[in-house]
C-alpha positions as CSV (number, residue, x, y, z in Angstrom):
1,M,66.1,-0.4,-0.2
2,Y,63.5,0.0,-3.5
3,L,60.5,2.1,-4.9
4,L,57.3,0.6,-5.4
5,P,55.1,2.8,-7.2
6,A,51.6,2.1,-6.3
7,I,48.5,1.6,-8.6
8,D,45.0,1.2,-6.4
9,I,42.7,0.1,-8.8
10,L,38.9,0.8,-8.3
11,G,36.7,0.3,-11.0
12,G,39.4,0.2,-13.2
13,K,41.1,3.2,-12.9
14,A,43.7,4.4,-10.8
15,V,43.0,5.8,-7.9
16,R,43.9,6.5,-4.3
17,L,41.4,6.9,-1.3
18,A,42.5,9.3,2.0
19,K,43.2,7.2,4.9
20,G,41.7,3.9,3.1
21,D,38.0,5.9,3.0
22,Y,36.0,4.4,0.1
23,A,34.5,7.8,0.3
24,V,37.6,9.8,-0.5
25,V,38.8,8.9,-3.7
26,T,40.8,10.6,-6.1
27,E,40.8,9.2,-9.4
28,Y,44.6,10.2,-11.5
29,N,44.4,7.7,-14.6
30,D,41.7,6.0,-16.5
31,N,44.0,3.5,-17.7
32,P,46.4,1.9,-15.2
33,V,47.9,-0.1,-17.6
34,L,49.5,3.3,-19.3
35,Q,50.3,4.7,-15.9
36,A,52.4,1.3,-15.3
37,Q,54.6,1.7,-18.4
38,L,55.0,5.1,-17.5
39,F,56.4,4.5,-14.1
40,E,58.4,1.9,-16.0
41,E,60.1,4.4,-18.4
42,A,60.8,6.6,-15.3
43,G,62.6,4.3,-13.8
44,A,61.0,2.0,-11.0
45,T,61.4,-1.9,-11.5
46,W,58.7,-2.5,-8.8
47,L,55.7,-2.0,-9.0
48,H,52.8,-2.4,-6.1
49,V,49.1,-3.2,-6.9
50,V,46.0,-3.5,-5.2
51,D,42.6,-4.2,-6.2
52,L,40.4,-2.2,-4.2
53,D,37.4,-4.1,-5.6
54,G,38.7,-7.1,-4.5
55,A,39.7,-5.8,-1.4
56,K,36.0,-6.0,-0.3
57,S,34.6,-8.8,-2.4
58,G,37.5,-11.0,-1.9
59,N,37.7,-12.1,-5.8
60,A,40.7,-11.1,-8.1
61,D,38.3,-8.6,-10.0
62,N,41.1,-7.0,-11.9
63,I,42.8,-9.7,-12.8
64,E,42.8,-8.5,-16.4
65,V,43.9,-5.3,-15.9
66,V,47.1,-6.9,-13.4
67,R,47.5,-9.3,-16.3
68,A,47.7,-6.5,-19.0
69,I,50.3,-4.5,-16.6
70,L,52.4,-7.8,-16.2
71,A,52.2,-8.4,-20.1
72,R,53.1,-4.6,-21.4
73,T,56.2,-4.1,-18.4
74,K,59.3,-5.8,-17.6
75,L,57.8,-4.4,-13.5
76,A,58.4,-7.0,-11.1
77,V,54.8,-6.7,-9.5
78,E,52.9,-7.3,-6.4
79,V,49.5,-7.7,-6.0
80,G,46.8,-7.4,-3.1
81,G,43.3,-7.2,-2.3
82,G,41.0,-9.7,-1.8
83,V,43.3,-12.6,-2.1
84,R,41.4,-14.7,0.6
85,S,41.7,-18.4,-0.8
86,L,44.4,-20.4,-2.4
87,E,42.4,-20.3,-5.7
88,V,43.1,-16.9,-6.1
89,A,46.5,-16.5,-5.1
90,D,47.0,-19.1,-7.2
91,R,45.3,-17.4,-10.6
92,L,47.4,-14.0,-9.5
93,L,50.6,-16.1,-9.7
94,D,49.9,-17.6,-12.7
95,A,49.0,-14.0,-14.4
96,G,52.8,-13.8,-13.6
97,A,52.6,-11.7,-10.4
98,N,56.0,-11.7,-8.8
99,R,54.5,-11.3,-4.9
100,V,50.9,-12.0,-3.9
101,I,50.2,-9.9,-0.6
102,L,47.8,-11.4,1.7
103,G,45.7,-9.3,4.1
104,T,42.9,-9.9,5.9
105,A,42.9,-13.3,5.5
106,L,45.9,-13.6,7.9
107,V,43.2,-12.4,10.6
108,R,40.4,-14.5,9.8
109,D,41.8,-17.3,8.2
110,P,45.3,-18.4,9.7
111,D,45.0,-22.2,8.4
112,F,44.8,-20.7,4.6
113,A,47.6,-18.8,6.0
114,Q,49.7,-21.6,6.6
115,A,48.5,-23.4,3.8
116,A,49.5,-20.3,1.6
117,I,53.0,-20.3,2.4
118,E,53.2,-24.4,2.2
119,K,51.9,-23.8,-1.4
120,F,53.5,-21.3,-2.8
121,G,56.8,-20.4,-0.7
122,P,57.4,-17.5,1.1
123,E,59.5,-15.8,-2.1
124,A,55.7,-16.3,-3.8
125,L,53.8,-14.1,-1.0
126,C,54.1,-11.3,1.4
127,A,51.9,-10.7,4.7
128,G,50.1,-7.3,4.5
129,I,49.0,-5.6,7.6
130,D,47.3,-2.5,7.7
131,A,46.9,-1.3,11.0
132,K,45.2,1.8,13.4
133,A,46.6,2.8,15.9
134,G,48.7,-0.1,16.2
135,E,45.3,-2.7,15.8
136,A,45.4,-4.4,12.5
137,A,42.8,-3.6,10.0
138,V,40.5,-6.1,7.6
139,D,38.1,-5.8,4.8
140,G,40.2,-3.5,2.7
141,W,40.4,-1.1,5.9
142,T,36.9,-0.7,7.0
143,E,37.1,-2.9,10.0
144,G,39.8,-3.5,13.1
145,S,40.6,-6.9,13.9
146,G,41.1,-6.7,17.6
147,V,44.8,-8.3,16.9
148,A,47.8,-5.9,17.6
149,A,49.6,-5.5,13.9
150,Q,52.9,-6.4,15.6
151,E,51.6,-10.0,17.3
152,L,50.0,-10.3,13.8
153,A,54.0,-10.0,12.0
154,A,55.5,-12.0,15.0
155,K,53.3,-15.2,14.0
156,M,53.6,-14.3,10.5
157,A,57.7,-14.7,11.0
158,K,56.5,-17.5,12.9
159,L,54.7,-19.3,9.7
160,G,57.8,-18.4,7.6
161,Y,56.9,-15.6,6.0
162,C,60.2,-12.9,4.8
163,H,58.4,-10.3,3.8
164,L,56.0,-8.1,5.0
165,V,53.9,-4.6,3.9
166,Y,53.2,-2.1,6.7
167,T,50.9,0.1,5.9
168,D,50.5,2.9,8.5
169,I,45.8,3.7,7.6
170,A,46.1,7.4,9.1
171,R,48.9,8.6,7.3
172,D,48.4,6.6,3.7
173,G,47.0,9.3,1.2
174,M,48.0,11.9,3.6
175,Q,52.0,13.0,2.7
176,T,52.4,13.2,6.6
177,G,55.5,11.6,6.4
178,F,56.6,8.1,7.7
179,D,56.3,6.9,11.3
180,V,60.2,5.7,11.9
181,A,59.0,4.2,14.9
182,A,56.8,2.2,14.2
183,Y,58.5,1.0,10.7
184,K,61.3,0.0,13.2
185,A,58.9,-1.9,16.2
186,M,57.1,-4.0,13.0
187,A,60.6,-5.1,12.1
188,H,61.8,-6.0,15.2
189,A,58.7,-8.1,15.9
190,F,58.7,-9.4,12.1
191,G,62.4,-10.7,12.4
192,N,62.7,-9.6,8.6
193,P,63.0,-5.8,7.0
194,V,59.8,-4.5,6.0
195,I,58.3,-2.5,3.0
196,A,56.9,1.2,4.4
197,S,53.8,2.1,3.4
198,G,51.5,5.4,4.3
199,G,52.7,9.3,4.3
200,L,55.4,9.4,2.0
201,S,55.2,12.7,0.3
202,T,59.6,14.4,-0.1
203,V,62.5,12.7,-0.8
204,A,63.4,14.1,2.6
205,D,60.8,11.2,4.1
206,I,63.0,8.3,2.4
207,Q,65.9,10.4,3.9
208,A,64.6,10.1,6.7
209,L,64.9,6.2,7.2
210,A,68.3,6.1,6.9
211,P,68.8,5.5,10.4
212,I,66.7,1.9,10.2
213,A,67.8,1.6,6.0
214,R,69.1,-2.0,7.0
215,L,65.1,-2.7,8.5
216,I,63.3,-1.6,5.3
217,E,63.2,-3.6,2.4
218,G,61.0,-1.1,0.1
219,V,59.3,2.1,-0.2
220,I,55.7,2.3,-1.3
221,A,55.1,5.8,-3.1
222,G,51.5,6.6,-4.6
223,R,50.2,9.8,-4.2
224,A,53.2,11.7,-3.9
225,L,54.1,10.6,-7.5
226,Y,50.8,11.1,-8.8
227,E,50.6,15.2,-7.3
228,G,54.5,15.5,-8.0
229,T,56.1,16.3,-4.9
230,L,58.3,13.2,-5.9
231,S,59.5,11.8,-9.1
232,V,60.5,8.1,-9.8
233,Q,63.5,9.2,-10.6
234,E,64.3,10.8,-7.3
235,G,62.4,8.1,-5.5
236,V,64.3,5.4,-6.9
237,A,67.7,7.2,-6.2
238,A,66.9,8.3,-2.6
239,C,65.9,4.5,-2.0
240,A,69.8,3.5,-3.6
241,G,71.3,6.1,-1.5
242,T,69.6,5.7,1.9
243,L,71.1,2.3,3.1
244,E,74.7,4.3,2.5
245,M,73.6,7.6,4.0
246,G,72.5,5.4,7.2
247,S,76.1,4.0,7.5
248,L,77.7,7.3,7.0
249,Q,75.5,8.8,10.1
250,G,76.5,5.8,12.3
251,E,72.8,4.7,12.2
252,E,72.2,2.2,15.4
253,K,75.2,0.2,15.2
254,P,74.8,0.0,12.0
255,L,72.1,-3.2,12.1
256,T,71.9,-6.1,10.8
257,L,69.5,-9.0,9.9
258,E,70.9,-10.4,13.3
259,D,69.7,-7.6,15.5
260,L,66.2,-8.6,14.7
261,R,66.3,-12.0,16.0
């Protein structure tokens, strides 16, 4: 399990939304590249970047910011927001992104989801499922899709996707902690560990994942880092220690990937 500090880019600035609401924006740094460097200096090895402008437009609006982050840090970077064509995915990967996150397109264009996995392979892609009350949301979280999140996860697994970011929109940016049961259910539906996003506030929230640690690939941290309720150092250490903690606590068997299939 590893920590992924989050940088959401809107209008060229690092921001956070509350529950995915574009009308409730908090600006944290007008220089996302500098913010990425600060995360790296604090010990992060991964970075989760979302192009909020692109999430609405369907284009890689902030690709130059992403390119600058990749050029000025050694961070492994996953990027999402508006990736609805092979051309946009190709541009981001060509810029140096380690993984490209597909969101709305997974629902709206299943043929694209299949074409992407065939062209780029499973390690270069990540399924991004953002849900409200168990329903996958689309278009920058502005609309419901009518598709159950777990059903979508199972479909992506059948196509060959092995990375998945699951965001609980109701908790995102609210620092209310993780819904552990929801991540367990998503991992079982997907058949692989998932990346947890939405609600992280303190080290205790990461430690609360110990009983299902083998089902969690990584943890995304946003507002908690910006507002100081969690430091990068604490988050990195907690992620590294949570799997061991789960084993010591006698985590549900412990769980293995075979349990997911």
